[in-house]
The first five atom37 places (N, CA, C, CB, O) and aatype in JSON, in Angstrom:
{
  "aatype": [20, 20, 20, 20, 20, 20, 20, 20, 20, 20, 20, 20, 20, 20, 20, 20, 20, 20, 20, 20, 20, 20, 20, 20, 20, 20, 20, 20, 20, 20, 20, 20, 20, 20, 20, 20, 20, 20, 20, 20, 20, 20, 20, 20, 20, 20, 20, 20, 20, 20, 20, 20, 20, 20, 20, 20, 20, 20, 20, 20, 20, 20, 20, 20, 20, 20, 20, 20, 20, 20, 20, 20, 20, 20, 20, 20, 20, 20, 20, 20, 20, 20, 20, 20, 20, 20, 20, 20, 20, 20, 20, 20, 20, 20, 20, 20, 20, 20, 20, 20, 20, 20, 20, 20],
  "atom_mask": [
    [1, 1, 1, 1, 1],
    [1, 1, 1, 1, 1],
    [1, 1, 1, 1, 1],
    [1, 1, 1, 1, 1],
    [1, 1, 1, 1, 1],
    [1, 1, 1, 1, 1],
    [1, 1, 1, 1, 1],
    [1, 1, 1, 1, 1],
    [1, 1, 1, 1, 1],
    [1, 1, 1, 1, 1],
    [1, 1, 1, 1, 1],
    [1, 1, 1, 1, 1],
    [1, 1, 1, 1, 1],
    [1, 1, 1, 1, 1],
    [1, 1, 1, 1, 1],
    [1, 1, 1, 1, 1],
    [1, 1, 1, 1, 1],
    [1, 1, 1, 1, 1],
    [1, 1, 1, 1, 1],
    [1, 1, 1, 1, 1],
    [1, 1, 1, 1, 1],
    [1, 1, 1, 1, 1],
    [1, 1, 1, 1, 1],
    [1, 1, 1, 1, 1],
    [1, 1, 1, 1, 1],
    [1, 1, 1, 1, 1],
    [1, 1, 1, 1, 1],
    [1, 1, 1, 1, 1],
    [1, 1, 1, 1, 1],
    [1, 1, 1, 1, 1],
    [1, 1, 1, 1, 1],
    [1, 1, 1, 1, 1],
    [1, 1, 1, 1, 1],
    [1, 1, 1, 1, 1],
    [1, 1, 1, 1, 1],
    [1, 1, 1, 1, 1],
    [1, 1, 1, 1, 1],
    [1, 1, 1, 1, 1],
    [1, 1, 1, 1, 1],
    [1, 1, 1, 1, 1],
    [1, 1, 1, 1, 1],
    [1, 1, 1, 1, 1],
    [1, 1, 1, 1, 1],
    [1, 1, 1, 1, 1],
    [1, 1, 1, 1, 1],
    [1, 1, 1, 1, 1],
    [1, 1, 1, 1, 1],
    [1, 1, 1, 1, 1],
    [1, 1, 1, 1, 1],
    [1, 1, 1, 1, 1],
    [1, 1, 1, 1, 1],
    [1, 1, 1, 1, 1],
    [1, 1, 1, 1, 1],
    [1, 1, 1, 1, 1],
    [1, 1, 1, 1, 1],
    [1, 1, 1, 1, 1],
    [1, 1, 1, 1, 1],
    [1, 1, 1, 1, 1],
    [1, 1, 1, 1, 1],
    [1, 1, 1, 1, 1],
    [1, 1, 1, 1, 1],
    [1, 1, 1, 1, 1],
    [1, 1, 1, 1, 1],
    [1, 1, 1, 1, 1],
    [1, 1, 1, 1, 1],
    [1, 1, 1, 1, 1],
    [1, 1, 1, 1, 1],
    [1, 1, 1, 1, 1],
    [1, 1, 1, 1, 1],
    [1, 1, 1, 1, 1],
    [1, 1, 1, 1, 1],
    [1, 1, 1, 1, 1],
    [1, 1, 1, 1, 1],
    [1, 1, 1, 1, 1],
    [1, 1, 1, 1, 1],
    [1, 1, 1, 1, 1],
    [1, 1, 1, 1, 1],
    [1, 1, 1, 1, 1],
    [1, 1, 1, 1, 1],
    [1, 1, 1, 1, 1],
    [1, 1, 1, 1, 1],
    [1, 1, 1, 1, 1],
    [1, 1, 1, 1, 1],
    [1, 1, 1, 1, 1],
    [1, 1, 1, 1, 1],
    [1, 1, 1, 1, 1],
    [1, 1, 1, 1, 1],
    [1, 1, 1, 1, 1],
    [1, 1, 1, 1, 1],
    [1, 1, 1, 1, 1],
    [1, 1, 1, 1, 1],
    [1, 1, 1, 1, 1],
    [1, 1, 1, 1, 1],
    [1, 1, 1, 1, 1],
    [1, 1, 1, 1, 1],
    [1, 1, 1, 1, 1],
    [1, 1, 1, 1, 1],
    [1, 1, 1, 1, 1],
    [1, 1, 1, 1, 1],
    [1, 1, 1, 1, 1],
    [1, 1, 1, 1, 1],
    [1, 1, 1, 1, 1],
    [1, 1, 1, 1, 1],
    [1, 1, 1, 1, 1]
  ],
  "atom_positions": [
    [[0.84, -1.17, 0.0], [0.0, 0.0, 0.0], [0.89, 1.25, 0.0], [-0.96, -0.01, 1.22], [1.85, 1.33, 0.77]],
    [[0.57, 2.22, -0.86], [1.35, 3.45, -0.92], [1.02, 4.34, 0.26], [1.08, 4.2, -2.23], [-0.11, 4.47, 0.72]],
    [[2.08, 4.94, 0.73], [1.89, 5.86, 1.85], [1.76, 7.28, 1.28], [3.08, 5.77, 2.88], [2.59, 7.72, 0.49]],
    [[0.74, 7.95, 1.68], [0.48, 9.31, 1.2], [1.08, 10.29, 2.2], [-1.04, 9.57, 1.0], [0.82, 10.22, 3.4]],
    [[1.88, 11.2, 1.65], [2.49, 12.2, 2.53], [1.45, 13.25, 2.89], [3.72, 12.86, 1.86], [0.67, 13.7, 2.06]],
    [[1.47, 13.6, 4.13], [0.6, 14.66, 4.62], [1.43, 15.94, 4.72], [-0.05, 14.29, 6.0], [2.47, 15.95, 5.38]],
    [[0.98, 16.98, 4.1], [1.68, 18.25, 4.16], [0.97, 19.18, 5.12], [1.77, 18.88, 2.76], [-0.26, 19.29, 5.13]],
    [[1.76, 19.83, 5.92], [1.19, 20.83, 6.81], [0.84, 22.05, 5.98], [2.16, 21.2, 7.97], [1.63, 22.49, 5.14]],
    [[-0.29, 22.58, 6.22], [-0.68, 23.8, 5.53], [0.06, 24.96, 6.19], [-2.23, 24.01, 5.57], [-0.1, 25.24, 7.38]],
    [[0.86, 25.63, 5.39], [1.61, 26.77, 5.91], [0.71, 27.99, 5.94], [2.88, 27.03, 5.07], [0.16, 28.4, 4.92]],
    [[0.58, 28.54, 7.08], [-0.26, 29.72, 7.23], [0.63, 30.94, 7.03], [-0.97, 29.75, 8.63], [1.56, 31.19, 7.8]],
    [[0.32, 31.67, 6.01], [1.06, 32.9, 5.72], [0.2, 34.07, 6.15], [1.44, 33.0, 4.21], [-1.0, 34.11, 5.91]],
    [[0.84, 35.0, 6.79], [0.05, 36.16, 7.2], [0.25, 37.29, 6.22], [0.43, 36.61, 8.63], [1.22, 37.33, 5.46]],
    [[-0.68, 38.18, 6.24], [-0.62, 39.34, 5.38], [0.44, 40.3, 5.88], [-1.99, 40.04, 5.3], [0.65, 40.44, 7.09]],
    [[1.11, 40.96, 4.95], [2.08, 41.97, 5.32], [1.3, 43.22, 5.67], [3.12, 42.23, 4.16], [0.42, 43.64, 4.92]],
    [[1.61, 43.81, 6.81], [0.83, 44.95, 7.27], [1.74, 46.09, 7.71], [-0.09, 44.54, 8.41], [2.96, 45.97, 7.7]],
    [[1.12, 47.16, 8.08], [1.84, 48.35, 8.57], [2.74, 47.99, 9.74], [0.85, 49.45, 8.98], [3.84, 48.54, 9.88]],
    [[2.29, 47.08, 10.6], [3.07, 46.69, 11.77], [4.36, 45.96, 11.38], [2.23, 45.8, 12.68], [5.34, 45.98, 12.12]],
    [[4.35, 45.32, 10.23], [5.52, 44.56, 9.77], [6.61, 45.45, 9.18], [5.1, 43.53, 8.74], [7.78, 45.06, 9.13]],
    [[6.24, 46.64, 8.74], [7.17, 47.51, 8.03], [8.48, 47.75, 8.79], [6.52, 48.82, 7.75], [9.55, 47.48, 8.26]],
    [[8.39, 48.25, 10.0], [9.6, 48.62, 10.74], [10.46, 47.4, 11.06], [9.23, 49.35, 12.03], [11.69, 47.48, 11.01]],
    [[9.84, 46.29, 11.37], [10.59, 45.06, 11.66], [11.31, 44.57, 10.41], [9.65, 43.96, 12.2], [12.47, 44.15, 10.48]],
    [[10.63, 44.61, 9.27], [11.24, 44.18, 8.01], [12.45, 45.06, 7.68], [10.21, 44.23, 6.86], [13.51, 44.56, 7.31]],
    [[12.28, 46.36, 7.81], [13.37, 47.3, 7.53], [14.54, 47.05, 8.46], [12.88, 48.76, 7.66], [15.69, 47.07, 8.03]],
    [[14.27, 46.81, 9.72], [15.33, 46.53, 10.7], [16.09, 45.25, 10.31], [14.73, 46.38, 12.12], [17.32, 45.21, 10.38]],
    [[15.36, 44.22, 9.9], [16.0, 42.97, 9.51], [16.9, 43.16, 8.29], [14.94, 41.9, 9.22], [18.0, 42.61, 8.23]],
    [[16.43, 43.93, 7.32], [17.23, 44.2, 6.12], [18.47, 45.0, 6.47], [16.39, 44.95, 5.06], [19.56, 44.7, 5.99]],
    [[18.32, 46.01, 7.31], [19.47, 46.81, 7.73], [20.52, 45.95, 8.42], [19.03, 47.94, 8.68], [21.72, 46.22, 8.33]],
    [[20.08, 44.9, 9.12], [20.99, 44.02, 9.85], [21.5, 42.86, 9.01], [20.3, 43.49, 11.07], [22.08, 41.91, 9.54]],
    [[21.3, 42.93, 7.7], [21.92, 41.96, 6.81], [21.05, 40.83, 6.3], [23.04, 41.39, 7.46], [21.54, 39.98, 5.57]],
    [[19.79, 40.79, 6.67], [18.91, 39.73, 6.18], [18.53, 39.99, 4.73], [17.64, 39.63, 7.07], [18.37, 41.14, 4.32]],
    [[18.38, 38.93, 3.96], [17.86, 39.06, 2.6], [16.37, 39.37, 2.7], [18.11, 37.76, 1.75], [15.76, 39.18, 3.75]],
    [[15.79, 39.84, 1.6], [14.36, 40.13, 1.61], [13.56, 38.86, 1.89], [13.92, 40.74, 0.26], [12.58, 38.89, 2.64]],
    [[13.98, 37.75, 1.31], [13.26, 36.48, 1.51], [13.33, 36.04, 2.97], [13.85, 35.39, 0.6], [12.32, 35.63, 3.54]],
    [[14.51, 36.11, 3.57], [14.67, 35.69, 4.96], [13.89, 36.61, 5.9], [16.15, 35.67, 5.35], [13.27, 36.14, 6.86]],
    [[13.92, 37.91, 5.64], [13.2, 38.86, 6.49], [11.7, 38.61, 6.41], [13.52, 40.31, 6.07], [11.01, 38.63, 7.43]],
    [[11.18, 38.38, 5.2], [9.75, 38.1, 5.04], [9.37, 36.81, 5.77], [9.38, 38.0, 3.54], [8.34, 36.75, 6.43]],
    [[10.22, 35.79, 5.65], [9.93, 34.52, 6.31], [9.9, 34.68, 7.83], [10.98, 33.46, 5.92], [9.07, 34.07, 8.5]],
    [[10.79, 35.49, 8.37], [10.8, 35.72, 9.82], [9.53, 36.41, 10.29], [12.0, 36.54, 10.22], [9.12, 36.26, 11.44]],
    [[8.91, 37.16, 9.39], [7.66, 37.85, 9.74], [6.44, 36.99, 9.42], [7.57, 39.17, 9.0], [5.3, 37.4, 9.69]],
    [[6.67, 35.82, 8.85], [5.56, 34.9, 8.6], [4.82, 35.14, 7.31], [4.62, 34.97, 9.7], [3.67, 34.72, 7.17]],
    [[5.45, 35.8, 6.36], [4.8, 36.0, 5.06], [5.78, 35.62, 3.95], [4.32, 37.47, 4.89], [6.96, 35.39, 4.22]],
    [[5.3, 35.56, 2.75], [6.17, 35.19, 1.64], [6.86, 36.42, 1.08], [5.37, 34.48, 0.54], [6.45, 37.55, 1.33]],
    [[7.91, 36.17, 0.32], [8.65, 37.24, -0.35], [7.74, 37.98, -1.32], [9.89, 36.67, -1.09], [7.8, 39.2, -1.44]],
    [[6.89, 37.24, -2.01], [5.97, 37.84, -2.98], [4.96, 38.76, -2.29], [5.23, 36.75, -3.76], [4.61, 39.81, -2.83]],
    [[4.5, 38.37, -1.11], [3.56, 39.21, -0.37], [4.2, 40.54, 0.02], [3.06, 38.48, 0.88], [3.59, 41.6, -0.13]],
    [[5.44, 40.47, 0.51], [6.15, 41.7, 0.88], [6.4, 42.56, -0.35], [7.49, 41.38, 1.57], [6.24, 43.78, -0.28]],
    [[6.78, 41.95, -1.46], [7.05, 42.7, -2.69], [5.79, 43.4, -3.18], [7.6, 41.76, -3.79], [5.84, 44.56, -3.58]],
    [[4.67, 42.7, -3.14], [3.4, 43.29, -3.56], [3.06, 44.5, -2.67], [2.26, 42.24, -3.5], [2.63, 45.54, -3.17]],
    [[3.27, 44.34, -1.36], [3.01, 45.43, -0.42], [3.93, 46.61, -0.74], [3.22, 44.96, 1.05], [3.5, 47.77, -0.73]],
    [[5.21, 46.32, -1.02], [6.18, 47.38, -1.32], [5.8, 48.12, -2.6], [7.6, 46.78, -1.46], [5.93, 49.35, -2.67]],
    [[5.32, 47.4, -3.59], [4.91, 48.03, -4.85], [3.73, 48.97, -4.66], [4.56, 46.96, -5.88], [3.56, 49.93, -5.42]],
    [[2.91, 48.69, -3.66], [1.7, 49.48, -3.43], [1.9, 50.65, -2.46], [0.62, 48.59, -2.89], [1.02, 51.51, -2.35]],
    [[3.04, 50.71, -1.76], [3.27, 51.74, -0.75], [4.6, 52.46, -1.01], [3.26, 51.12, 0.67], [5.67, 51.94, -0.69]],
    [[4.51, 53.64, -1.58], [5.7, 54.38, -2.02], [6.64, 54.71, -0.86], [5.28, 55.66, -2.72], [7.85, 54.48, -0.97]],
    [[6.13, 55.23, 0.22], [6.97, 55.62, 1.35], [7.72, 54.41, 1.92], [6.12, 56.3, 2.45], [8.9, 54.5, 2.25]],
    [[7.02, 53.29, 2.03], [7.64, 52.06, 2.51], [8.72, 51.6, 1.53], [6.57, 50.95, 2.7], [9.8, 51.19, 1.94]],
    [[8.43, 51.67, 0.23], [9.39, 51.29, -0.8], [10.68, 52.09, -0.67], [8.78, 51.48, -2.2], [11.78, 51.54, -0.79]],
    [[10.54, 53.39, -0.42], [11.72, 54.25, -0.25], [12.5, 53.89, 1.02], [11.3, 55.72, -0.21], [13.73, 53.94, 1.02]],
    [[11.79, 53.53, 2.08], [12.44, 53.13, 3.32], [13.22, 51.83, 3.15], [11.41, 52.98, 4.44], [14.31, 51.67, 3.69]],
    [[12.64, 50.89, 2.4], [13.33, 49.63, 2.14], [14.58, 49.87, 1.29], [12.38, 48.62, 1.44], [15.62, 49.27, 1.54]],
    [[14.47, 50.74, 0.31], [15.63, 51.06, -0.53], [16.74, 51.68, 0.32], [15.22, 52.03, -1.68], [17.92, 51.38, 0.12]],
    [[16.37, 52.54, 1.24], [17.36, 53.16, 2.14], [18.0, 52.1, 3.04], [16.69, 54.26, 3.0], [19.2, 52.15, 3.28]],
    [[17.21, 51.17, 3.54], [17.74, 50.09, 4.39], [18.71, 49.22, 3.6], [16.6, 49.23, 4.95], [19.75, 48.82, 4.13]],
    [[18.37, 48.92, 2.35], [19.25, 48.11, 1.5], [20.55, 48.86, 1.24], [18.55, 47.76, 0.17], [21.63, 48.25, 1.22]],
    [[20.46, 50.16, 1.04], [21.66, 50.98, 0.84], [22.55, 50.96, 2.07], [21.26, 52.42, 0.5], [23.77, 50.89, 1.95]],
    [[21.95, 51.02, 3.25], [22.73, 50.94, 4.49], [23.42, 49.59, 4.62], [21.82, 51.18, 5.71], [24.55, 49.5, 5.09]],
    [[22.73, 48.53, 4.19], [23.3, 47.19, 4.21], [24.52, 47.13, 3.29], [22.24, 46.13, 3.78], [25.56, 46.59, 3.67]],
    [[24.4, 47.67, 2.11], [25.51, 47.67, 1.14], [26.68, 48.5, 1.67], [25.04, 48.22, -0.22], [27.83, 48.09, 1.54]],
    [[26.39, 49.66, 2.25], [27.45, 50.5, 2.79], [28.2, 49.8, 3.93], [26.87, 51.83, 3.29], [29.41, 49.98, 4.08]],
    [[27.48, 49.03, 4.71], [28.12, 48.27, 5.79], [29.1, 47.25, 5.23], [27.05, 47.58, 6.65], [30.2, 47.09, 5.74]],
    [[28.69, 46.55, 4.18], [29.56, 45.57, 3.55], [30.76, 46.26, 2.9], [28.78, 44.74, 2.5], [31.88, 45.76, 2.97]],
    [[30.51, 47.4, 2.26], [31.61, 48.15, 1.65], [32.64, 48.57, 2.69], [31.08, 49.39, 0.92], [33.84, 48.56, 2.43]],
    [[32.17, 48.93, 3.85], [33.06, 49.34, 4.94], [33.96, 48.17, 5.37], [32.25, 49.87, 6.14], [35.16, 48.35, 5.58]],
    [[33.37, 47.01, 5.5], [34.14, 45.82, 5.88], [35.14, 45.48, 4.78], [33.21, 44.62, 6.16], [36.29, 45.15, 5.05]],
    [[34.7, 45.57, 3.54], [35.59, 45.3, 2.41], [36.77, 46.28, 2.41], [34.82, 45.39, 1.07], [37.91, 45.88, 2.2]],
    [[36.48, 47.54, 2.64], [37.55, 48.54, 2.69], [38.55, 48.24, 3.81], [36.95, 49.95, 2.87], [39.76, 48.36, 3.63]],
    [[38.03, 47.84, 4.97], [38.91, 47.47, 6.08], [39.79, 46.28, 5.72], [38.08, 47.16, 7.34], [40.96, 46.23, 6.07]],
    [[39.21, 45.3, 5.01], [40.0, 44.16, 4.57], [41.14, 44.59, 3.64], [39.1, 43.13, 3.85], [42.24, 44.04, 3.69]],
    [[40.86, 45.58, 2.82], [41.87, 46.09, 1.88], [42.97, 46.87, 2.61], [41.22, 46.98, 0.82], [44.16, 46.61, 2.41]],
    [[42.57, 47.79, 3.43], [43.52, 48.73, 4.03], [44.2, 48.16, 5.28], [42.81, 50.02, 4.38], [45.42, 48.22, 5.41]],
    [[43.42, 47.61, 6.18], [43.97, 47.15, 7.45], [44.59, 45.76, 7.32], [42.89, 47.14, 8.53], [45.73, 45.53, 7.72]],
    [[43.81, 44.83, 6.74], [44.28, 43.45, 6.65], [45.17, 43.19, 5.43], [43.1, 42.51, 6.61], [45.87, 42.18, 5.36]],
    [[45.13, 44.11, 4.49], [45.89, 43.98, 3.25], [45.59, 42.65, 2.55], [47.4, 44.09, 3.54], [46.49, 41.97, 2.06]],
    [[44.31, 42.3, 2.51], [43.83, 41.08, 1.86], [43.87, 41.31, 0.35], [42.38, 40.71, 2.34], [43.13, 42.14, -0.17]],
    [[44.73, 40.58, -0.34], [44.95, 40.79, -1.76], [43.67, 40.55, -2.57], [46.07, 39.86, -2.26], [43.37, 41.32, -3.48]],
    [[42.93, 39.51, -2.26], [41.69, 39.22, -2.98], [40.71, 40.37, -2.82], [41.06, 37.91, -2.49], [40.06, 40.77, -3.79]],
    [[40.59, 40.89, -1.61], [39.69, 42.02, -1.36], [40.15, 43.26, -2.12], [39.6, 42.32, 0.15], [39.33, 44.0, -2.65]],
    [[41.45, 43.48, -2.16], [41.99, 44.64, -2.89], [41.66, 44.54, -4.37], [43.53, 44.74, -2.69], [41.2, 45.51, -4.98]],
    [[41.89, 43.37, -4.96], [41.6, 43.17, -6.38], [40.11, 43.4, -6.65], [42.02, 41.76, -6.83], [39.75, 44.08, -7.6]],
    [[39.26, 42.82, -5.81], [37.82, 42.99, -5.99], [37.43, 44.46, -5.87], [37.05, 42.16, -4.95], [36.67, 44.97, -6.69]],
    [[37.96, 45.13, -4.87], [37.63, 46.54, -4.66], [38.04, 47.39, -5.87], [38.33, 47.06, -3.4], [37.27, 48.23, -6.33]],
    [[39.24, 47.15, -6.37], [39.72, 47.93, -7.51], [38.92, 47.63, -8.77], [41.19, 47.67, -7.76], [38.63, 48.54, -9.55]],
    [[38.57, 46.39, -8.99], [37.78, 46.04, -10.18], [36.39, 46.64, -10.15], [37.68, 44.53, -10.32], [35.86, 47.03, -11.19]],
    [[35.8, 46.73, -8.99], [34.44, 47.24, -8.89], [34.38, 48.75, -8.69], [33.71, 46.56, -7.77], [33.3, 49.34, -8.73]],
    [[35.52, 49.38, -8.48], [35.56, 50.83, -8.27], [36.49, 51.5, -9.27], [36.0, 51.16, -6.84], [37.28, 52.37, -8.9]],
    [[36.4, 51.09, -10.53], [37.21, 51.68, -11.58], [36.8, 53.14, -11.75], [37.05, 50.9, -12.92], [35.63, 53.48, -11.56]],
    [[37.75, 53.99, -12.11], [37.42, 55.41, -12.29], [36.28, 55.64, -13.27], [38.64, 56.17, -12.77], [35.45, 56.53, -13.05]],
    [[36.2, 54.87, -14.37], [35.11, 55.08, -15.33], [33.76, 54.76, -14.71], [35.32, 54.22, -16.58], [32.75, 55.32, -15.13]],
    [[33.71, 53.87, -13.71], [32.46, 53.58, -13.01], [32.13, 54.7, -12.02], [32.56, 52.23, -12.28], [30.97, 55.07, -11.85]],
    [[33.15, 55.21, -11.37], [32.94, 56.24, -10.33], [32.43, 57.54, -10.94], [34.26, 56.5, -9.56], [31.53, 58.18, -10.4]],
    [[32.99, 57.93, -12.06], [32.66, 59.23, -12.63], [31.39, 59.22, -13.49], [33.8, 59.72, -13.46], [31.01, 60.26, -14.02]],
    [[30.75, 58.07, -13.62], [29.51, 57.99, -14.39], [28.31, 58.51, -13.61], [29.25, 56.57, -14.82], [27.28, 58.81, -14.21]],
    [[28.42, 58.61, -12.31], [27.25, 59.02, -11.53], [27.03, 60.5, -11.52], [27.36, 58.55, -10.14], [26.08, 60.98, -10.91]]
  ]
}
């Protein structure tokens, strides 16, 4: 006799105003959008749909993501200057070419 697998129904909650600040905090602290949404009990698609519908929230998430990137850049810079990590130096120089810097 075949055994039928029973799947638990995953209850996803709606993304709401109360979730906004927690999601932004998680992103600022290095969580991916998918991981942050999962910690709040909703799917990545639900959060994305909410973000598309709320301009102010969308701008806050973009700012949080920028802070996350700046934090990583700071660590990378420290690896280059303080630790003299050759791989980090090469990566930093390749991604910060003068033609890339002056395009903005």
